[in-house]
N, CA, C and O atoms as CSV, one atom per row, in Angstrom:
chain,resi,resn,atom,element,x,y,z
A,1,MET,N,N,83.115,101.596,99.250
A,1,MET,CA,C,83.571,101.953,97.935
A,1,MET,C,C,84.607,100.941,97.467
A,1,MET,O,O,84.960,100.009,98.190
A,2,SER,N,N,85.065,101.133,96.303
A,2,SER,CA,C,86.018,100.225,95.695
A,2,SER,C,C,87.392,100.382,96.359
A,2,SER,O,O,88.210,101.194,95.925
A,3,HIS,N,N,87.628,99.617,97.385
A,3,HIS,CA,C,88.814,99.799,98.237
A,3,HIS,C,C,90.134,99.623,97.498
A,3,HIS,O,O,91.110,100.288,97.844
A,4,GLU,N,N,90.201,98.751,96.493
A,4,GLU,CA,C,91.448,98.583,95.771
A,4,GLU,C,C,91.874,99.900,95.134
A,4,GLU,O,O,93.057,100.240,95.125
A,5,CYS,N,N,90.917,100.629,94.609
A,5,CYS,CA,C,91.238,101.898,93.958
A,5,CYS,C,C,91.634,102.954,94.977
A,5,CYS,O,O,92.633,103.652,94.804
A,6,LEU,N,N,90.864,103.063,96.013
A,6,LEU,CA,C,91.083,104.135,96.966
A,6,LEU,C,C,92.359,103.957,97.765
A,6,LEU,O,O,92.905,104.928,98.289
A,7,ALA,N,N,92.837,102.730,97.861
A,7,ALA,CA,C,94.083,102.494,98.576
A,7,ALA,C,C,95.282,102.981,97.756
A,7,ALA,O,O,96.389,103.109,98.281
A,8,ASN,N,N,95.056,103.251,96.473
A,8,ASN,CA,C,96.103,103.767,95.582
A,8,ASN,C,C,97.314,102.855,95.487
A,8,ASN,O,O,98.434,103.335,95.315
A,9,TRP,N,N,97.115,101.587,95.592
A,9,TRP,CA,C,98.236,100.671,95.555
A,9,TRP,C,C,97.753,99.363,94.989
A,9,TRP,O,O,96.941,98.693,95.628
A,10,PRO,N,N,98.214,98.964,93.817
A,10,PRO,CA,C,97.726,97.756,93.156
A,10,PRO,C,C,97.903,96.496,94.005
A,10,PRO,O,O,98.746,96.439,94.900
A,11,GLU,N,N,97.095,95.504,93.699
A,11,GLU,CA,C,97.116,94.247,94.464
A,11,GLU,C,C,98.471,93.560,94.438
A,11,GLU,O,O,98.942,93.103,95.480
A,12,ASP,N,N,99.108,93.474,93.282
A,12,ASP,CA,C,100.406,92.815,93.167
A,12,ASP,C,C,101.525,93.843,93.328
A,12,ASP,O,O,102.369,94.006,92.446
A,13,ARG,N,N,101.515,94.518,94.448
A,13,ARG,CA,C,102.463,95.604,94.661
A,13,ARG,C,C,103.802,95.102,95.188
A,13,ARG,O,O,103.868,94.107,95.910
A,14,PRO,N,N,104.839,95.789,94.824
A,14,PRO,CA,C,106.158,95.433,95.381
A,14,PRO,C,C,106.245,95.864,96.832
A,14,PRO,O,O,105.555,96.794,97.251
A,15,GLU,N,N,107.074,95.207,97.583
A,15,GLU,CA,C,107.237,95.523,98.997
A,15,GLU,C,C,108.608,96.132,99.287
A,15,GLU,O,O,108.848,96.595,100.402
A,16,VAL,N,N,109.498,96.139,98.319
A,16,VAL,CA,C,110.842,96.700,98.514
A,16,VAL,C,C,111.114,97.753,97.458
A,16,VAL,O,O,110.429,97.814,96.437
A,17,ASN,N,N,112.120,98.582,97.709
A,17,ASN,CA,C,112.486,99.674,96.810
A,17,ASN,C,C,111.315,100.629,96.575
A,17,ASN,O,O,111.086,101.091,95.457
A,18,VAL,N,N,110.578,100.915,97.654
A,18,VAL,CA,C,109.431,101.803,97.593
A,18,VAL,C,C,109.700,103.021,98.469
A,18,VAL,O,O,110.108,102.895,99.623
A,19,TRP,N,N,109.469,104.176,97.914
A,19,TRP,CA,C,109.586,105.430,98.637
A,19,TRP,C,C,108.227,106.085,98.625
A,19,TRP,O,O,107.527,106.029,97.614
A,20,HIS,N,N,107.826,106.716,99.740
A,20,HIS,CA,C,106.464,107.230,99.822
A,20,HIS,C,C,106.417,108.457,100.705
A,20,HIS,O,O,107.168,108.572,101.674
A,21,ARG,N,N,105.501,109.400,100.350
A,21,ARG,CA,C,105.279,110.578,101.186
A,21,ARG,C,C,103.839,111.021,101.050
A,21,ARG,O,O,103.197,110.795,100.024
A,22,ASP,N,N,103.336,111.660,102.108
A,22,ASP,CA,C,101.956,112.133,102.176
A,22,ASP,C,C,101.917,113.645,102.337
A,22,ASP,O,O,102.835,114.247,102.894
A,23,PHE,N,N,100.849,114.245,101.847
A,23,PHE,CA,C,100.599,115.679,101.992
A,23,PHE,C,C,99.124,115.833,102.343
A,23,PHE,O,O,98.294,115.046,101.888
A,24,SER,N,N,98.789,116.848,103.154
A,24,SER,CA,C,97.382,117.071,103.449
A,24,SER,C,C,97.146,118.525,103.838
A,24,SER,O,O,98.060,119.242,104.247
A,25,THR,N,N,95.872,118.937,103.696
A,25,THR,CA,C,95.444,120.232,104.207
A,25,THR,C,C,94.737,119.955,105.527
A,25,THR,O,O,94.599,118.803,105.939
A,26,ALA,N,N,94.300,120.999,106.172
A,26,ALA,CA,C,93.680,120.855,107.499
A,26,ALA,C,C,92.620,119.761,107.531
A,26,ALA,O,O,92.664,118.883,108.392
A,27,GLU,N,N,91.680,119.803,106.614
A,27,GLU,CA,C,90.631,118.775,106.611
A,27,GLU,C,C,90.150,118.376,105.230
A,27,GLU,O,O,89.482,117.352,105.087
A,28,THR,N,N,90.470,119.159,104.208
A,28,THR,CA,C,89.766,118.980,102.947
A,28,THR,C,C,90.453,118.121,101.891
A,28,THR,O,O,89.771,117.549,101.041
A,29,ALA,N,N,91.750,118.013,101.916
A,29,ALA,CA,C,92.422,117.287,100.833
A,29,ALA,C,C,93.580,116.453,101.357
A,29,ALA,O,O,94.169,116.738,102.400
A,30,TYR,N,N,93.878,115.423,100.599
A,30,TYR,CA,C,94.982,114.523,100.928
A,30,TYR,C,C,95.662,114.145,99.620
A,30,TYR,O,O,94.998,113.923,98.607
A,31,ALA,N,N,96.963,114.075,99.646
A,31,ALA,CA,C,97.721,113.642,98.465
A,31,ALA,C,C,98.838,112.714,98.899
A,31,ALA,O,O,99.332,112.784,100.024
A,32,GLU,N,N,99.224,111.847,97.983
A,32,GLU,CA,C,100.255,110.863,98.290
A,32,GLU,C,C,101.084,110.607,97.033
A,32,GLU,O,O,100.565,110.618,95.917
A,33,GLN,N,N,102.364,110.381,97.234
A,33,GLN,CA,C,103.237,109.965,96.137
A,33,GLN,C,C,103.976,108.718,96.563
A,33,GLN,O,O,104.487,108.630,97.680
A,34,LYS,N,N,104.028,107.750,95.657
A,34,LYS,CA,C,104.831,106.557,95.858
A,34,LYS,C,C,105.744,106.407,94.669
A,34,LYS,O,O,105.336,106.626,93.528
A,35,VAL,N,N,106.971,106.038,94.933
A,35,VAL,CA,C,107.954,105.807,93.882
A,35,VAL,C,C,108.491,104.401,94.076
A,35,VAL,O,O,108.890,104.027,95.178
A,36,VAL,N,N,108.499,103.618,92.991
A,36,VAL,CA,C,108.959,102.232,93.052
A,36,VAL,C,C,110.072,102.058,92.028
A,36,VAL,O,O,109.910,102.403,90.858
A,37,VAL,N,N,111.204,101.521,92.477
A,37,VAL,CA,C,112.318,101.208,91.581
A,37,VAL,C,C,112.345,99.689,91.395
A,37,VAL,O,O,112.438,98.925,92.356
A,38,PHE,N,N,112.260,99.284,90.139
A,38,PHE,CA,C,112.239,97.863,89.819
A,38,PHE,C,C,113.613,97.385,89.377
A,38,PHE,O,O,114.463,98.191,88.998
A,39,ALA,N,N,113.830,96.084,89.424
A,39,ALA,CA,C,115.090,95.499,89.003
A,39,ALA,C,C,115.312,95.656,87.503
A,39,ALA,O,O,116.447,95.772,87.041
A,40,THR,N,N,114.200,95.659,86.740
A,40,THR,CA,C,114.315,95.789,85.286
A,40,THR,C,C,113.271,96.774,84.764
A,40,THR,O,O,112.247,97.014,85.404
A,41,GLU,N,N,113.551,97.333,83.598
A,41,GLU,CA,C,112.596,98.225,82.968
A,41,GLU,C,C,111.330,97.470,82.568
A,41,GLU,O,O,110.240,98.040,82.616
A,42,ALA,N,N,111.448,96.210,82.178
A,42,ALA,CA,C,110.291,95.404,81.802
A,42,ALA,C,C,109.303,95.277,82.975
A,42,ALA,O,O,108.091,95.366,82.783
A,43,GLU,N,N,109.835,95.068,84.186
A,43,GLU,CA,C,108.968,94.991,85.360
A,43,GLU,C,C,108.268,96.318,85.608
A,43,GLU,O,O,107.097,96.337,85.985
A,44,ALA,N,N,108.962,97.416,85.404
A,44,ALA,CA,C,108.367,98.746,85.591
A,44,ALA,C,C,107.261,98.989,84.570
A,44,ALA,O,O,106.207,99.528,84.907
A,45,ILE,N,N,107.499,98.594,83.330
A,45,ILE,CA,C,106.497,98.758,82.279
A,45,ILE,C,C,105.228,97.986,82.632
A,45,ILE,O,O,104.124,98.521,82.534
A,46,THR,N,N,105.386,96.742,83.039
A,46,THR,CA,C,104.231,95.905,83.401
A,46,THR,C,C,103.466,96.507,84.575
A,46,THR,O,O,102.240,96.613,84.535
A,47,PHE,N,N,104.188,96.899,85.614
A,47,PHE,CA,C,103.544,97.479,86.802
A,47,PHE,C,C,102.787,98.748,86.440
A,47,PHE,O,O,101.644,98.921,86.864
A,48,ALA,N,N,103.397,99.637,85.666
A,48,ALA,CA,C,102.755,100.900,85.293
A,48,ALA,C,C,101.484,100.644,84.477
A,48,ALA,O,O,100.457,101.282,84.714
A,49,GLU,N,N,101.548,99.725,83.529
A,49,GLU,CA,C,100.378,99.437,82.688
A,49,GLU,C,C,99.251,98.823,83.519
A,49,GLU,O,O,98.094,99.218,83.379
A,50,GLU,N,N,99.577,97.869,84.375
A,50,GLU,CA,C,98.547,97.236,85.208
A,50,GLU,C,C,97.919,98.253,86.154
A,50,GLU,O,O,96.713,98.213,86.398
A,51,THR,N,N,98.729,99.162,86.688
A,51,THR,CA,C,98.217,100.186,87.587
A,51,THR,C,C,97.313,101.159,86.836
A,51,THR,O,O,96.247,101.518,87.336
A,52,ARG,N,N,97.719,101.587,85.654
A,52,ARG,CA,C,96.872,102.472,84.825
A,52,ARG,C,C,95.516,101.841,84.562
A,52,ARG,O,O,94.479,102.487,84.715
A,53,LYS,N,N,95.531,100.570,84.164
A,53,LYS,CA,C,94.280,99.866,83.890
A,53,LYS,C,C,93.413,99.785,85.132
A,53,LYS,O,O,92.199,99.973,85.053
A,54,SER,N,N,94.013,99.512,86.266
A,54,SER,CA,C,93.279,99.409,87.519
A,54,SER,C,C,92.572,100.732,87.837
A,54,SER,O,O,91.393,100.736,88.191
A,55,TYR,N,N,93.281,101.839,87.713
A,55,TYR,CA,C,92.687,103.139,88.006
A,55,TYR,C,C,91.623,103.500,86.968
A,55,TYR,O,O,90.589,104.064,87.323
A,56,ALA,N,N,91.858,103.187,85.703
A,56,ALA,CA,C,90.900,103.504,84.658
A,56,ALA,C,C,89.586,102.754,84.854
A,56,ALA,O,O,88.523,103.249,84.481
A,57,GLU,N,N,89.659,101.573,85.434
A,57,GLU,CA,C,88.476,100.736,85.636
A,57,GLU,C,C,87.829,100.931,87.004
A,57,GLU,O,O,86.805,100.311,87.294
A,58,CYS,N,N,88.397,101.761,87.829
A,58,CYS,CA,C,87.960,101.889,89.214
A,58,CYS,C,C,86.474,102.205,89.359
A,58,CYS,O,O,85.784,101.565,90.153
A,59,ALA,N,N,85.981,103.163,88.617
A,59,ALA,CA,C,84.574,103.575,88.765
A,59,ALA,C,C,83.601,102.472,88.333
A,59,ALA,O,O,82.434,102.489,88.725
A,60,ASN,N,N,84.074,101.518,87.531
A,60,ASN,CA,C,83.205,100.436,87.065
A,60,ASN,C,C,83.137,99.260,88.025
A,60,ASN,O,O,82.349,98.336,87.827
A,61,ARG,N,N,83.949,99.294,89.049
A,61,ARG,CA,C,83.943,98.196,90.025
A,61,ARG,C,C,82.752,98.360,90.973
A,61,ARG,O,O,82.204,99.455,91.097
A,62,PRO,N,N,82.354,97.282,91.635
A,62,PRO,CA,C,81.234,97.378,92.574
A,62,PRO,C,C,81.536,98.401,93.683
A,62,PRO,O,O,82.636,98.444,94.234
A,63,GLN,N,N,80.530,99.212,93.986
A,63,GLN,CA,C,80.633,100.203,95.045
A,63,GLN,C,C,79.750,99.754,96.212
A,63,GLN,O,O,78.926,98.851,96.065
A,64,GLU,N,N,79.927,100.383,97.351
A,64,GLU,CA,C,79.059,100.085,98.495
A,64,GLU,C,C,77.645,100.547,98.168
A,64,GLU,O,O,77.467,101.415,97.313
A,65,PRO,N,N,76.634,99.984,98.832
A,65,PRO,CA,C,75.247,100.398,98.573
A,65,PRO,C,C,75.078,101.920,98.732
A,65,PRO,O,O,75.564,102.522,99.689
A,66,GLY,N,N,74.385,102.506,97.777
A,66,GLY,CA,C,74.122,103.942,97.820
A,66,GLY,C,C,75.203,104.801,97.194
A,66,GLY,O,O,75.023,106.013,97.070
A,67,VAL,N,N,76.327,104.208,96.795
A,67,VAL,CA,C,77.433,104.973,96.229
A,67,VAL,C,C,77.414,104.842,94.707
A,67,VAL,O,O,77.349,103.738,94.168
A,68,THR,N,N,77.472,105.975,94.031
A,68,THR,CA,C,77.630,105.981,92.588
A,68,THR,C,C,78.998,106.561,92.276
A,68,THR,O,O,79.488,107.439,92.986
A,69,ALA,N,N,79.607,106.069,91.217
A,69,ALA,CA,C,80.959,106.516,90.853
A,69,ALA,C,C,80.999,106.818,89.355
A,69,ALA,O,O,80.428,106.092,88.541
A,70,THR,N,N,81.678,107.891,89.020
A,70,THR,CA,C,81.893,108.287,87.638
A,70,THR,C,C,83.390,108.414,87.411
A,70,THR,O,O,84.074,109.117,88.154
A,71,GLY,N,N,83.899,107.744,86.397
A,71,GLY,CA,C,85.325,107.786,86.102
A,71,GLY,C,C,85.642,108.787,85.007
A,71,GLY,O,O,84.799,109.099,84.167
A,72,TYR,N,N,86.879,109.288,85.029
A,72,TYR,CA,C,87.336,110.253,84.051
A,72,TYR,C,C,88.732,109.893,83.574
A,72,TYR,O,O,89.589,109.507,84.368
A,73,ASP,N,N,88.953,110.022,82.280
A,73,ASP,CA,C,90.280,109.863,81.707
A,73,ASP,C,C,90.762,111.276,81.380
A,73,ASP,O,O,90.258,111.920,80.460
A,74,HIS,N,N,91.730,111.739,82.137
A,74,HIS,CA,C,92.245,113.095,81.952
A,74,HIS,C,C,93.439,113.143,81.010
A,74,HIS,O,O,94.072,114.187,80.851
A,75,GLY,N,N,93.741,112.020,80.395
A,75,GLY,CA,C,94.710,112.018,79.310
A,75,GLY,C,C,96.117,111.584,79.659
A,75,GLY,O,O,96.443,111.213,80.787
A,76,VAL,N,N,96.933,111.655,78.609
A,76,VAL,CA,C,98.325,111.251,78.671
A,76,VAL,C,C,99.202,112.492,78.700
A,76,VAL,O,O,98.927,113.470,78.004
A,77,LEU,N,N,100.247,112.454,79.496
A,77,LEU,CA,C,101.217,113.548,79.541
A,77,LEU,C,C,102.471,113.101,78.805
A,77,LEU,O,O,102.939,111.977,78.980
A,78,ASP,N,N,102.998,113.976,77.997
A,78,ASP,CA,C,104.221,113.693,77.244
A,78,ASP,C,C,105.413,114.045,78.127
A,78,ASP,O,O,105.946,115.153,78.062
A,79,VAL,N,N,105.821,113.085,78.952
A,79,VAL,CA,C,106.951,113.272,79.853
A,79,VAL,C,C,107.671,111.939,79.994
A,79,VAL,O,O,107.035,110.916,80.250
A,80,GLU,N,N,108.986,111.940,79.830
A,80,GLU,CA,C,109.798,110.722,79.916
A,80,GLU,C,C,109.125,109.584,79.145
A,80,GLU,O,O,108.786,109.756,77.974
A,81,GLU,N,N,108.922,108.406,79.792
A,81,GLU,CA,C,108.269,107.288,79.105
A,81,GLU,C,C,106.749,107.356,79.198
A,81,GLU,O,O,106.067,106.394,78.843
A,82,GLY,N,N,106.218,108.459,79.661
A,82,GLY,CA,C,104.784,108.670,79.676
A,82,GLY,C,C,104.173,108.690,81.058
A,82,GLY,O,O,104.693,108.111,82.012
A,83,ALA,N,N,103.054,109.378,81.126
A,83,ALA,CA,C,102.272,109.443,82.364
A,83,ALA,C,C,100.815,109.584,81.969
A,83,ALA,O,O,100.502,110.141,80.917
A,84,THR,N,N,99.925,109.081,82.811
A,84,THR,CA,C,98.488,109.198,82.580
A,84,THR,C,C,97.831,109.710,83.854
A,84,THR,O,O,98.328,109.509,84.962
A,85,LEU,N,N,96.700,110.377,83.662
A,85,LEU,CA,C,95.932,110.865,84.810
A,85,LEU,C,C,94.492,110.409,84.672
A,85,LEU,O,O,93.842,110.671,83.660
A,86,HIS,N,N,94.004,109.734,85.681
A,86,HIS,CA,C,92.621,109.287,85.749
A,86,HIS,C,C,91.973,109.903,86.972
A,86,HIS,O,O,92.654,110.272,87.928
A,87,GLY,N,N,90.666,110.012,86.937
A,87,GLY,CA,C,89.943,110.557,88.072
A,87,GLY,C,C,88.651,109.819,88.309
A,87,GLY,O,O,88.186,109.044,87.473
A,88,MET,N,N,88.080,110.079,89.476
A,88,MET,CA,C,86.791,109.490,89.808
A,88,MET,C,C,86.054,110.434,90.757
A,88,MET,O,O,86.639,111.024,91.665
A,89,TYR,N,N,84.759,110.551,90.513
A,89,TYR,CA,C,83.876,111.300,91.400
A,89,TYR,C,C,82.916,110.298,92.010
A,89,TYR,O,O,82.340,109.480,91.293
A,90,THR,N,N,82.733,110.347,93.322
A,90,THR,CA,C,81.767,109.461,93.963
A,90,THR,C,C,80.752,110.283,94.746
A,90,THR,O,O,81.069,111.346,95.279
A,91,PHE,N,N,79.528,109.769,94.804
A,91,PHE,CA,C,78.468,110.354,95.604
A,91,PHE,C,C,77.858,109.245,96.435
A,91,PHE,O,O,77.457,108.208,95.908
A,92,ASP,N,N,77.790,109.469,97.739
A,92,ASP,CA,C,77.204,108.501,98.666
A,92,ASP,C,C,75.864,109.046,99.136
A,92,ASP,O,O,75.810,109.946,99.974
A,93,ALA,N,N,74.786,108.499,98.596
A,93,ALA,CA,C,73.436,108.974,98.913
A,93,ALA,C,C,73.068,108.744,100.369
A,93,ALA,O,O,72.145,109.382,100.876
A,94,GLN,N,N,73.768,107.847,101.052
A,94,GLN,CA,C,73.456,107.541,102.441
A,94,GLN,C,C,74.290,108.346,103.427
A,94,GLN,O,O,74.059,108.270,104.634
A,95,ALA,N,N,75.242,109.104,102.942
A,95,ALA,CA,C,76.122,109.856,103.840
A,95,ALA,C,C,75.435,111.134,104.300
A,95,ALA,O,O,74.889,111.883,103.490
A,96,SER,N,N,75.466,111.373,105.590
A,96,SER,CA,C,74.886,112.601,106.110
A,96,SER,C,C,75.915,113.736,106.110
A,96,SER,O,O,75.549,114.910,106.176
A,97,ASP,N,N,77.186,113.386,106.035
A,97,ASP,CA,C,78.266,114.373,106.019
A,97,ASP,C,C,79.253,114.003,104.920
A,97,ASP,O,O,79.675,112.850,104.825
A,98,ARG,N,N,79.614,114.952,104.107
A,98,ARG,CA,C,80.601,114.765,103.030
A,98,ARG,C,C,80.232,113.641,102.052
A,98,ARG,O,O,80.975,112.666,101.937
A,99,PRO,N,N,79.114,113.759,101.354
A,99,PRO,CA,C,78.728,112.691,100.415
A,99,PRO,C,C,79.513,112.710,99.095
A,99,PRO,O,O,79.533,111.712,98.374
A,100,HIS,N,N,80.161,113.843,98.776
A,100,HIS,CA,C,80.882,113.978,97.514
A,100,HIS,C,C,82.382,113.786,97.722
A,100,HIS,O,O,82.953,114.342,98.660
A,101,PHE,N,N,83.026,112.999,96.849
A,101,PHE,CA,C,84.477,112.850,96.882
A,101,PHE,C,C,85.018,112.859,95.464
A,101,PHE,O,O,84.402,112.310,94.551
A,102,ASN,N,N,86.158,113.478,95.288
A,102,ASN,CA,C,86.880,113.486,94.018
A,102,ASN,C,C,88.246,112.865,94.229
A,102,ASN,O,O,88.878,113.054,95.268
A,103,TYR,N,N,88.698,112.111,93.217
A,103,TYR,CA,C,89.991,111.444,93.262
A,103,TYR,C,C,90.726,111.678,91.951
A,103,TYR,O,O,90.111,111.743,90.887
A,104,LEU,N,N,92.035,111.803,92.034
A,104,LEU,CA,C,92.899,111.837,90.845
A,104,LEU,C,C,94.029,110.851,91.075
A,104,LEU,O,O,94.619,110.815,92.155
A,105,TRP,N,N,94.335,110.038,90.043
A,105,TRP,CA,C,95.416,109.062,90.115
A,105,TRP,C,C,96.349,109.268,88.940
A,105,TRP,O,O,95.931,109.146,87.789
A,106,GLY,N,N,97.578,109.570,89.208
A,106,GLY,CA,C,98.586,109.728,88.169
A,106,GLY,C,C,99.577,108.578,88.215
A,106,GLY,O,O,100.008,108.166,89.293
A,107,VAL,N,N,99.939,108.060,87.055
A,107,VAL,CA,C,100.922,107.003,86.934
A,107,VAL,C,C,101.946,107.448,85.892
A,107,VAL,O,O,101.589,107.745,84.752
A,108,GLY,N,N,103.210,107.493,86.283
A,108,GLY,CA,C,104.253,107.897,85.355
A,108,GLY,C,C,105.463,106.997,85.477
A,108,GLY,O,O,105.686,106.378,86.518
A,109,ARG,N,N,106.252,106.925,84.401
A,109,ARG,CA,C,107.412,106.031,84.410
A,109,ARG,C,C,108.592,106.695,83.712
A,109,ARG,O,O,108.440,107.404,82.717
A,110,ASP,N,N,109.774,106.438,84.271
A,110,ASP,CA,C,111.032,106.816,83.654
A,110,ASP,C,C,111.964,105.629,83.855
A,110,ASP,O,O,112.415,105.367,84.970
A,111,GLY,N,N,112.252,104.913,82.772
A,111,GLY,CA,C,113.120,103.738,82.873
A,111,GLY,C,C,112.545,102.662,83.773
A,111,GLY,O,O,111.432,102.187,83.551
A,112,ASP,N,N,113.306,102.279,84.790
A,112,ASP,CA,C,112.891,101.209,85.708
A,112,ASP,C,C,112.147,101.735,86.927
A,112,ASP,O,O,111.943,100.998,87.891
A,113,THR,N,N,111.738,103.004,86.896
A,113,THR,CA,C,111.108,103.632,88.057
A,113,THR,C,C,109.708,104.129,87.716
A,113,THR,O,O,109.489,104.726,86.662
A,114,VAL,N,N,108.761,103.875,88.620
A,114,VAL,CA,C,107.368,104.284,88.445
A,114,VAL,C,C,106.973,105.167,89.625
A,114,VAL,O,O,107.331,104.898,90.772
A,115,THR,N,N,106.227,106.229,89.316
A,115,THR,CA,C,105.661,107.047,90.379
A,115,THR,C,C,104.143,106.994,90.297
A,115,THR,O,O,103.575,107.033,89.206
A,116,LEU,N,N,103.493,106.906,91.440
A,116,LEU,CA,C,102.048,106.954,91.569
A,116,LEU,C,C,101.716,108.193,92.395
A,116,LEU,O,O,102.206,108.343,93.514
A,117,ASN,N,N,100.896,109.072,91.855
A,117,ASN,CA,C,100.535,110.293,92.558
A,117,ASN,C,C,99.017,110.331,92.696
A,117,ASN,O,O,98.298,110.302,91.697
A,118,MET,N,N,98.535,110.396,93.928
A,118,MET,CA,C,97.110,110.361,94.200
A,118,MET,C,C,96.688,111.628,94.931
A,118,MET,O,O,97.416,112.126,95.789
A,119,TRP,N,N,95.503,112.152,94.590
A,119,TRP,CA,C,94.909,113.298,95.272
A,119,TRP,C,C,93.454,112.946,95.539
A,119,TRP,O,O,92.801,112.316,94.706
A,120,GLN,N,N,92.940,113.352,96.707
A,120,GLN,CA,C,91.519,113.163,97.002
A,120,GLN,C,C,91.015,114.301,97.874
A,120,GLN,O,O,91.752,114.860,98.686
A,121,SER,N,N,89.752,114.629,97.689
A,121,SER,CA,C,89.141,115.689,98.491
A,121,SER,C,C,87.629,115.586,98.420
A,121,SER,O,O,87.078,115.080,97.442
A,122,TYR,N,N,86.965,116.063,99.450
A,122,TYR,CA,C,85.515,116.137,99.450
A,122,TYR,C,C,85.048,117.574,99.228
A,122,TYR,O,O,83.854,117.856,99.332
A,123,TRP,N,N,85.964,118.476,98.927
A,123,TRP,CA,C,85.654,119.886,98.809
A,123,TRP,C,C,86.069,120.430,97.460
A,123,TRP,O,O,87.260,120.452,97.150
A,124,GLY,N,N,85.135,120.863,96.659
A,124,GLY,CA,C,85.433,121.501,95.382
A,124,GLY,C,C,85.759,120.536,94.268
A,124,GLY,O,O,85.771,119.318,94.445
A,125,ASP,N,N,86.024,121.121,93.108
A,125,ASP,CA,C,86.368,120.347,91.919
A,125,ASP,C,C,87.822,119.894,91.980
A,125,ASP,O,O,88.650,120.555,92.606
A,126,PRO,N,N,88.137,118.787,91.342
A,126,PRO,CA,C,89.528,118.328,91.350
A,126,PRO,C,C,90.421,119.274,90.539
A,126,PRO,O,O,90.009,119.770,89.490
A,127,PRO,N,N,91.623,119.520,91.018
A,127,PRO,CA,C,92.556,120.417,90.318
A,127,PRO,C,C,93.303,119.691,89.196
A,127,PRO,O,O,94.503,119.436,89.303
A,128,VAL,N,N,92.591,119.367,88.132
A,128,VAL,CA,C,93.146,118.529,87.058
A,128,VAL,C,C,94.390,119.162,86.441
A,128,VAL,O,O,95.424,118.505,86.330
A,129,THR,N,N,94.304,120.418,86.041
A,129,THR,CA,C,95.447,121.081,85.404
A,129,THR,C,C,96.642,121.134,86.345
A,129,THR,O,O,97.769,120.852,85.938
A,130,GLU,N,N,96.401,121.490,87.587
A,130,GLU,CA,C,97.467,121.580,88.569
A,130,GLU,C,C,98.079,120.206,88.854
A,130,GLU,O,O,99.290,120.079,89.031
A,131,TRP,N,N,97.221,119.181,88.896
A,131,TRP,CA,C,97.721,117.841,89.190
A,131,TRP,C,C,98.510,117.269,88.022
A,131,TRP,O,O,99.439,116.486,88.222
A,132,LYS,N,N,98.146,117.656,86.804
A,132,LYS,CA,C,98.958,117.274,85.650
A,132,LYS,C,C,100.353,117.879,85.764
A,132,LYS,O,O,101.349,117.217,85.472
A,133,ASN,N,N,100.420,119.128,86.187
A,133,ASN,CA,C,101.715,119.779,86.388
A,133,ASN,C,C,102.514,119.093,87.487
A,133,ASN,O,O,103.726,118.917,87.361
A,134,THR,N,N,101.844,118.709,88.557
A,134,THR,CA,C,102.497,117.994,89.670
A,134,THR,C,C,103.027,116.652,89.183
A,134,THR,O,O,104.158,116.281,89.496
A,135,LEU,N,N,102.225,115.926,88.425
A,135,LEU,CA,C,102.640,114.627,87.903
A,135,LEU,C,C,103.823,114.779,86.952
A,135,LEU,O,O,104.776,114.002,87.016
A,136,ARG,N,N,103.766,115.769,86.080
A,136,ARG,CA,C,104.870,116.024,85.142
A,136,ARG,C,C,106.170,116.287,85.914
A,136,ARG,O,O,107.218,115.734,85.580
A,137,THR,N,N,106.093,117.126,86.938
A,137,THR,CA,C,107.266,117.430,87.762
A,137,THR,C,C,107.777,116.164,88.448
A,137,THR,O,O,108.982,115.912,88.470
A,138,ALA,N,N,106.874,115.377,89.002
A,138,ALA,CA,C,107.280,114.149,89.712
A,138,ALA,C,C,108.008,113.187,88.779
A,138,ALA,O,O,109.028,112.611,89.157
A,139,VAL,N,N,107.494,113.009,87.564
A,139,VAL,CA,C,108.143,112.086,86.618
A,139,VAL,C,C,109.487,112.653,86.181
A,139,VAL,O,O,110.465,111.912,86.083
A,140,ASN,N,N,109.550,113.937,85.922
A,140,ASN,CA,C,110.825,114.549,85.522
A,140,ASN,C,C,111.896,114.443,86.593
A,140,ASN,O,O,113.085,114.411,86.276
A,141,LYS,N,N,111.497,114.389,87.846
A,141,LYS,CA,C,112.466,114.315,88.947
A,141,LYS,C,C,112.856,112.896,89.315
A,141,LYS,O,O,113.637,112.700,90.246
A,142,LEU,N,N,112.331,111.896,88.608
A,142,LEU,CA,C,112.689,110.512,88.932
A,142,LEU,C,C,114.167,110.269,88.688
A,142,LEU,O,O,114.783,109.485,89.411
A,143,TYR,N,N,114.762,110.924,87.681
A,143,TYR,CA,C,116.189,110.790,87.401
A,143,TYR,C,C,116.770,112.131,87.113
A,143,TYR,O,O,117.967,112.242,86.849
C-alpha cells in the first residue's frame, strides 16, 4: 500500500520538538498522536498544509497489486487555526485475512504547533464523528 500515507508522517518531517503517543485495542484498532512545535508559525503553517495535502492525495497514490483505495474528505473543524480530517478505505483482494482497512488522518494547528492524529482498524466502520471530537480536543489542548 501507499507507505508514505500509512506511516502517518510526511517525508520532510522534523526530527526535534516532537511528542508522540500510541493507543490500541486488543487486536482491532490503533491510534497515534504526534505533536510538533516549530520555531515559527510560518513553518507550522507550511508543515500542516503539506501534511493535509499528502493525506488528501493518499488514496490516489499507487497501491500494491490487488489493493484498491478510496479516499474521503471528512471536512474542516472550526478549532483554533483549523483542523481537517481525511480518511481512506482499502481492500486487498489478495489478502486471505483482514482484507478491509479503514484509516482516519487528522491535522490541526494552533500557532506554531501542529498535531497529527491517526486512527486505523480492520474492523467496522471508521468512527468519523468520534474522531472529529478527538481531533478537536487535541487541538484545543495544544495551548
